[in-house]
C-alpha positions in Angstrom: -3.6 -2.3 31.7 -0.6 -4.4 31.0 2.3 -3.4 28.8 1.0 -5.0 25.7 -2.8 -4.5 25.2 -2.4 -4.5 21.5 -0.1 -6.2 19.0 0.0 -4.6 15.5 1.3 -7.0 12.7 2.6 -6.1 9.3 2.2 -9.3 7.3 4.8 -10.8 4.9 4.5 -9.3 1.4 5.5 -11.9 -1.2 5.1 -9.7 -4.2 7.8 -10.2 -6.8 8.7 -6.5 -6.9 9.8 -6.4 -3.3 11.4 -9.8 -3.4 13.3 -8.9 -6.6 14.7 -5.7 -5.1 15.2 -7.2 -1.7 13.6 -4.2 -0.1 12.0 -3.8 3.3 10.6 -0.6 4.8 9.0 0.2 8.1 5.2 0.0 8.3 4.4 3.7 8.5 0.6 3.1 8.8 1.1 0.9 11.8 3.4 3.4 13.4 0.7 6.0 13.0 -1.8 3.8 14.7 0.6 2.9 17.5 1.3 6.6 18.1 -2.4 7.2 18.5 -2.8 4.3 20.9 0.2 5.3 23.0 -1.3 8.8 23.3 -4.4 7.2 24.7 -2.2 5.2 27.2 -2.9 1.9 25.6 0.1 -0.5 25.6 1.1 -1.4 22.0 3.8 -3.3 20.1 4.6 -3.6 16.4 5.7 -6.9 14.8 6.9 -6.4 11.2 6.8 -9.8 9.8 7.6 -8.4 6.4 11.0 -7.8 7.9 11.5 -10.8 10.2 9.7 -13.4 7.9 8.8 -15.9 10.6 5.5 -16.7 9.0 1.9 -17.4 10.1 2.7 -20.5 12.1 5.4 -19.2 14.3 3.7 -15.9 15.1 2.0 -17.6 18.1 5.3 -18.1 19.8 5.8 -14.3 19.9 2.2 -13.8 21.0 2.5 -16.2 23.9 5.4 -14.2 25.3 3.7 -10.8 25.2 0.0 -12.0 25.8 -1.9 -9.2 24.0 -5.7 -9.0 24.4 -6.0 -7.7 20.8 -4.2 -8.4 17.6 -4.6 -6.0 14.6 -3.2 -6.6 11.1 -2.9 -4.3 8.1 -3.7 -5.6 4.6 -3.4 -4.4 1.0 -5.2 -6.4 -1.7 -2.0 -8.3 -2.5 -1.4 -9.2 1.2 -5.0 -9.9 2.3 -4.8 -13.7 1.9 -1.6 -13.8 3.9 -3.0 -11.5 6.6 -6.0 -13.8 7.1 -3.7 -16.7 7.6 -2.2 -15.0 10.6 -5.7 -14.3 11.9 -6.7 -18.0 11.6 -3.5 -19.3 13.3 -3.8 -16.8 16.1 -7.4 -17.5 16.8 -6.8 -21.2 16.8 -4.2 -20.9 19.6 -5.7 -17.9 21.4 -9.5 -17.9 20.9 -10.1 -15.1 23.4 -8.0 -12.6 21.4 -9.9 -10.0 19.6 -8.8 -10.0 15.9 -8.9 -6.9 13.8 -7.9 -6.1 10.2 -7.7 -2.7 8.5 -6.2 -1.2 5.3 -7.2 -0.3 1.8 -8.5 -3.7 0.7 -10.8 -4.3 3.7 -12.1 -0.7 3.6 -13.8 -1.6 0.4 -14.6 -5.3 1.2 -15.5 -5.3 4.9 -18.5 -7.7 4.7 -16.9 -10.0 2.3 -13.8 -10.2 4.4 -15.7 -11.0 7.6 -17.7 -13.6 5.8 -14.7 -15.3 4.3 -12.6 -15.5 7.4 -14.7 -16.6 10.3 -11.9 -16.2 12.8 -11.9 -12.4 12.1 -13.8 -10.3 14.6 -13.6 -6.6 13.4 -12.7 -4.7 10.2 -11.6 -1.0 10.6 -12.7 1.0 7.6 -10.8 4.0 6.2 -8.7 6.4 8.2 -7.8 4.4 11.3 -6.3 6.5 14.1 -9.4 7.7 15.8 -11.3 4.5 15.1 -8.7 2.1 16.5 -8.3 4.2 19.7 -12.1 4.3 20.3 -12.5 0.6 19.4 -9.7 -0.7 21.6 -10.3 1.6 24.5 -14.0 0.5 24.5 -13.2 -3.2 24.2 -10.6 -3.1 27.0 -13.1 -1.6 29.3 -15.7 -4.2 28.4 -13.5 -7.2 27.6 -15.7 -9.7 29.6 -19.0 -8.5 28.2 -20.8 -9.4 24.9 -19.1 -6.8 22.7 -22.1 -6.6 20.3 -23.7 -4.5 23.0 -21.0 -1.7 22.9 -19.3 -2.0 19.4 -22.5 -0.9 17.7 -21.9 2.8 18.5 -18.4 2.9 17.1 -18.2 4.6 13.7 -15.9 3.3 10.9 -16.0 -0.5 11.7 -17.7 -3.7 10.6 -17.9 -6.7 13.0 -19.5 -9.9 13.7 -21.2 -11.0 16.9 -19.0 -12.9 19.3 -18.7 -16.5 18.3 -18.5 -19.1 21.1 -18.6 -22.3 19.3 -15.5 -22.3 17.1 -14.5 -25.9 16.1 -10.7 -25.7 16.4 -10.3 -29.3 15.1 -11.8 -28.2 11.8 -9.8 -25.0 11.8 -6.6 -27.2 12.3 -7.7 -29.3 9.3 -8.3 -26.3 7.3 -4.8 -24.9 8.0 -3.3 -28.2 6.8 -5.0 -27.9 3.4 -4.6 -25.2 0.8 -4.6 -22.2 3.2 -6.4 -19.7 0.9 -9.5 -22.0 0.5 -12.3 -22.2 3.0 -14.3 -25.4 2.9 -18.1 -25.5 3.4 -17.7 -27.8 6.4 -15.5 -25.2 8.1 -18.1 -22.5 7.6 -20.9 -24.8 9.0 -18.9 -25.4 12.2 -18.5 -21.7 13.0 -22.0 -20.5 13.3 -24.9 -22.0 15.3 -27.2 -21.4 12.3 -25.6 -21.1 8.9 -28.6 -19.4 7.5 -28.2 -16.6 10.0 -24.7 -15.7 8.9 -25.7 -12.3 7.5 -27.5 -11.4 10.7 -24.3 -11.8 12.7 -22.4 -9.2 10.7 -22.8 -5.5 11.5 -21.7 -2.6 9.3 -21.6 0.7 11.3 -21.8 4.2 10.1 -18.7 5.7 8.4 -16.4 7.9 10.5 -15.8 11.5 9.4 -12.3 12.2 8.2 -9.9 13.8 10.6 -10.0 17.6 10.2 -6.9 18.7 11.9 -3.9 16.5 11.0 -1.6 18.4 13.3 -3.4 16.8 16.2 -2.2 13.4 15.2 0.7 11.9 17.1 3.9 11.4 15.2 4.4 7.7 14.1 5.7 5.5 16.9 9.0 4.9 15.2 10.6 3.7 18.5 8.6 0.5 18.1 10.6 -0.7 15.1 14.3 -1.3 14.6 15.4 1.2 11.9 18.8 -0.3 11.5 17.3 -3.5 10.1 15.7 -1.8 7.1 17.5 -1.7 3.8 15.9 1.3 2.0 17.0 4.3 3.9 14.8 7.0 2.2 11.7 4.9 2.9 12.8 4.4 6.5 12.5 8.1 6.8 9.0 8.1 5.3 6.7 11.0 6.3 3.2 11.9 5.2 2.3 15.6 5.3 -1.1 15.6 3.7 -4.1 13.4 3.0 -6.8 13.4 0.3 -6.8 13.9 -3.4 -9.1 16.2 -5.4 -8.6 14.2 -8.7 -10.5 11.2 -9.9 -8.2 8.9 -11.8 -10.1 5.7 -12.7 -7.4 3.3 -11.4 -6.9 4.9 -8.0 -8.8 4.6 -4.8 -6.9 7.3 -2.8 -9.7 9.9 -2.9 -12.2 7.3 -1.9 -10.3 6.3 1.2 -8.9 9.7 2.3 -11.4 12.0 0.7 -11.3 14.5 -2.2 -10.5 17.4 0.1 -6.7 18.0 0.3 -6.1 18.1 4.0 -2.7 19.3 5.1 -0.4 19.5 8.2 1.2 22.9 9.0 4.8 23.5 7.9 5.9 23.8 11.6 4.3 20.4 12.4 5.9 18.7 9.4 9.4 20.0 10.2 9.0 19.1 13.9 8.7 15.5 12.7 11.7 16.0 10.3 13.7 17.2 13.3 12.7 14.0 15.2 13.8 11.8 12.3 17.2 13.6 12.0 18.1 14.0 15.7 16.4 11.2 17.4 16.6 8.4 14.7 19.6 9.7 12.8 17.8 9.5 9.5 18.6 12.1 6.9 17.2 10.5 3.7 13.5 11.3 3.7 10.6 10.3 1.5 7.6 12.5 1.4 4.9 9.8 0.8 2.0 12.1 0.0 0.0 11.3 -3.1 0.5 14.9 -4.3 3.0 16.7 -2.1 3.3 19.7 -4.5 -0.4 20.4 -5.0 -0.4 23.5 -2.9 2.6 25.5 -4.0 2.6 27.9 -1.0 2.4 25.1 1.5 5.3 23.2 -0.2 7.4 26.4 -0.2 6.6 27.0 3.5 7.8 23.6 4.4 11.0 24.1 2.3 11.6 27.5 4.0 11.0 26.0 7.5 13.6 23.3 6.7 16.1 25.9 5.7 15.3 28.1 8.7 16.1 25.2 11.1 19.2 24.3 9.2 18.2 20.7 8.7 20.7 18.8 6.5 18.4 16.3 4.8 18.0 14.7 1.3 14.4 14.1 0.3 12.1 12.7 -2.5 8.6 14.1 -3.1 5.8 13.5 -5.6 4.0 15.7 -8.1 1.5 15.5 -10.9 3.3 16.7 -14.1 0.9 19.6 -14.5 1.8 21.0 -11.0 5.6 21.2 -11.6 6.8 24.7 -11.5 10.4 25.9 -11.9 10.3 28.4 -9.0 8.8 25.8 -6.6 11.4 23.1 -7.6 14.2 25.6 -7.1 13.0 26.3 -3.6 12.5 22.6 -2.7 15.9 21.8 -4.1 17.5 24.5 -2.0 16.0 22.8 1.1 17.3 19.3 0.2 15.0 17.9 -2.5 17.0 15.5 -4.7 14.3 13.4 -6.4 10.9 13.9 -7.9 8.4 11.1 -8.4 5.8 11.5 -11.2 3.0 9.3 -12.3 2.9 9.8 -16.1 1.1 6.5 -16.7 0.8 6.5 -20.5 2.5 7.7 -23.7 -0.9 7.9 -25.4 -3.1 10.9 -24.9 -6.2 8.7 -25.8 -5.3 6.3 -23.0 -4.6 9.1 -20.5 -8.1 10.4 -21.3 -9.5 6.9 -20.7 -7.8 6.9 -17.3 -9.2 10.3 -16.5 -5.7 11.3 -15.6 -6.3 14.9 -16.4 -2.8 15.6 -17.9 -1.3 15.9 -21.4 1.8 14.4 -22.9 3.1 18.0 -23.4 2.8 18.7 -19.7 4.8 15.6 -18.9 7.6 16.6 -21.3 7.7 20.1 -19.9 7.6 19.0 -16.3 10.5 16.5 -16.8 12.5 19.1 -18.7 12.2 21.6 -15.8 13.3 19.0 -13.3 16.2 17.7 -15.3 17.5 21.2 -16.1 17.6 21.9 -12.3 19.6 18.7 -11.7 16.7 16.9 -9.9 16.5 13.1 -10.3 13.2 11.9 -11.7 11.3 8.6 -11.2 8.6 8.0 -13.7 5.7 5.6 -13.3 3.8 4.0 -16.2 0.9 1.6 -16.6 0.5 -0.9 -19.4 -2.7 -2.9 -20.4 -5.3 -0.3 -19.6 -8.7 -1.6 -20.8 -9.2 -0.3 -24.3 -5.4 0.2 -24.9 -3.9 -1.2 -28.0 -0.6 -3.0 -28.6 0.6 0.0 -30.5 -0.3 2.3 -27.5 1.6 0.1 -25.1 4.6 0.6 -27.4 4.0 4.3 -27.4 4.1 4.3 -23.6 7.5 2.4 -23.6 8.9 4.8 -26.2 7.6 7.9 -24.5 9.2 6.8 -21.2 12.5 6.5 -23.0 12.0 9.9 -24.6 11.3 11.5 -21.2 14.6 9.8 -20.0 13.9 9.8 -16.2 16.6 8.4 -13.9 14.4 5.5 -13.0 11.2 4.0 -14.4 8.5 1.9 -12.8 6.2 0.0 -15.0 3.2 -2.0 -14.0 0.2 -3.9 -15.5 -3.2 -2.2 -14.9 -4.5 -3.8 -11.7 -8.1 -3.0 -10.8 -8.0 -2.9 -7.1 -11.3 -3.1 -5.2 -12.8 0.3 -4.7 -11.4 1.9 -7.8 -13.8 3.0 -10.6 -12.1 0.7 -13.1 -12.6 -2.3 -10.8 -16.3 -1.6 -10.7 -16.6 -1.2 -14.4 -14.7 -4.4 -15.2 -16.6 -6.3 -12.6 -19.9 -5.1 -14.0 -18.8 -6.0 -17.6 -17.5 -9.4 -16.4 -14.0 -8.7 -17.6 -12.1 -9.7 -14.4 -10.3 -13.0 -15.1 -9.3 -13.4 -11.5 -10.3 -12.3 -8.0 -7.5 -14.3 -6.4 -6.1 -11.4 -4.5 -2.6 -13.0 -4.5 -2.5 -12.2 -8.2 -3.0 -8.5 -7.6 0.7 -7.6 -7.6 0.6 -5.0 -10.4 2.9 -7.4 -12.4 0.3 -10.1 -13.3 -2.7 -9.8 -15.6 -6.0 -10.2 -13.8 -8.2 -8.9 -16.7 -9.8 -11.0 -19.5 -7.8 -9.3 -22.3 -9.1 -11.7 -24.9 -12.5 -10.0 -24.7 -10.7 -6.7 -25.3 -8.8 -7.8 -28.4 -5.5 -8.5 -26.6 -4.1 -11.4 -24.6 -2.6 -11.8 -21.2 0.6 -13.1 -22.7 1.0 -9.9 -24.9 0.5 -7.6 -21.9 2.9 -9.4 -19.6 5.6 -9.6 -22.3 5.2 -5.8 -23.0 5.9 -5.3 -19.3 9.0 -7.3 -19.6 10.0 -5.4 -22.7 9.5 -2.0 -21.1 12.0 -2.8 -18.3 14.5 -4.4 -20.7 14.3 -1.6 -23.3 14.6 1.2 -20.7 17.3 -0.2 -18.4 19.6 -1.8 -21.0 20.2 1.3 -23.1 24.0 2.0 -23.3 23.3 5.6 -22.4 21.5 4.5 -19.2 24.0 1.9 -18.2 26.9 4.3 -18.5 25.2 6.9 -16.4 24.1 4.3 -13.7 26.9 1.8 -14.0 26.8 1.0 -10.2 23.2 -0.2 -10.6 23.8 -2.6 -13.6 23.9 -5.8 -11.4 20.8 -5.1 -9.3 18.9 -3.8 -12.3 19.5 -6.9 -14.3 18.8 -9.3 -11.4 15.5 -7.4 -10.7 14.4 -7.4 -14.3 15.0 -11.2 -14.6 13.6 -12.3 -11.3 10.6 -10.0 -11.2 9.6 -9.4 -14.8 11.0 -12.0 -17.1 10.9 -15.3 -15.3 7.3 -14.9 -14.1 6.0 -14.5 -17.7 7.0 -18.0 -18.5 5.2 -21.1 -17.1 8.2 -23.4 -17.5 11.9 -22.9 -17.3 12.9 -19.8 -19.1 13.9 -20.8 -22.7 16.9 -19.7 -24.6 16.2 -16.6 -26.7 13.4 -15.5 -24.4 14.0 -11.9 -25.5 13.5 -12.4 -29.2 9.7 -12.2 -29.2 9.3 -9.3 -26.8 
């Protein structure tokens, strides 16, 4: 095998949050896949185009230099359109390359994705490490054969039969038009028999979830340039558990990673922390688990192992507000924890119940009080525009977030991502205003709020109001004076300007 059998691509993310903050973070998911591939002696490289921003057209220049047999791209709902543009351009220039997409969006829409992008060969569904290794190893051993004969036994994928009659002239014409539209003539030129399209797509059995997370290779961080990333704590991202036992209506985590809380051992976790500290010189760490503190004993074991090895690190971790305990936070703080991330989501108990969040406002207040009394920074997350929520309840959420007084607040508009229970409900009730995935940025309205007694304009302006009201308080600005410039720039670029169709008028803040 050559040095580059596989190229993993992280597509450009054009969401306004990232652009407003000017942030870029290493693609941890691709580094995990790369680690698994290297362990199987498969040559792999990572190209993070969210960092380099060369775009879908120029990516072929890089591909021509390294000549991979396979290209795999990750995609969220917000980046799926962009990811498919890479696939189209790559296949046009290199028709023999096997093209693969994975990620949360395609996990729930594999058949649709394969149908809509006819230059795409395979979709990886769900947890990817074991699937990608088996898929690529099998393909490389049979690269000259009809892969329909050997991909059928691989669990956790969907794929279409090899297409030998791609009309690249029509693909070229398609790329010159609006790139997120696929014309009928383009589809007709792909298949020998248009009526037989469904028969050319295969959906295999799901793959069981990985039982022992300690057996996974550490992310292949040596394949990215850490110094080029701007957000240090995320550069040191680490995942110590997978799965979530809760069933929040707006979240798909438990559907992708399972409801069973699977964990790595404290020794294995701290081995990786040592690698970050000593090999990559990263001391600011982000524990990116959905619920790091769910198992108190395990969290304490990790903290004690960090102290035992005398690791000098600074880390952020997440918790549900109803799992915050003083003794646990004290232990975590003593091992380097500085920041706690909590998804509160609403300041209305009725709306929390609609979300099936499983917490109370009183638990949120108590949890935040415990953390603040211990001198731990807090980041609070809140959702506006939940179906059934009133204007008054959105105001309650804004006011409650200010009452809790976290160090930072993150607000978003309810975005029903494919795979979530709320998406299925809204789809069934015909309440989705848009399935243009580019709009699924958590800052735009994609719900038909008029049928719910609200309006898109009201919800988007409440989002803008939340950021302004929280971040422009004199008390906050005094405490975080060094952040004033970036906060105001981000508020304007990401949350104010997008809510106006034309040039932002004078006095835009008066009607918020």
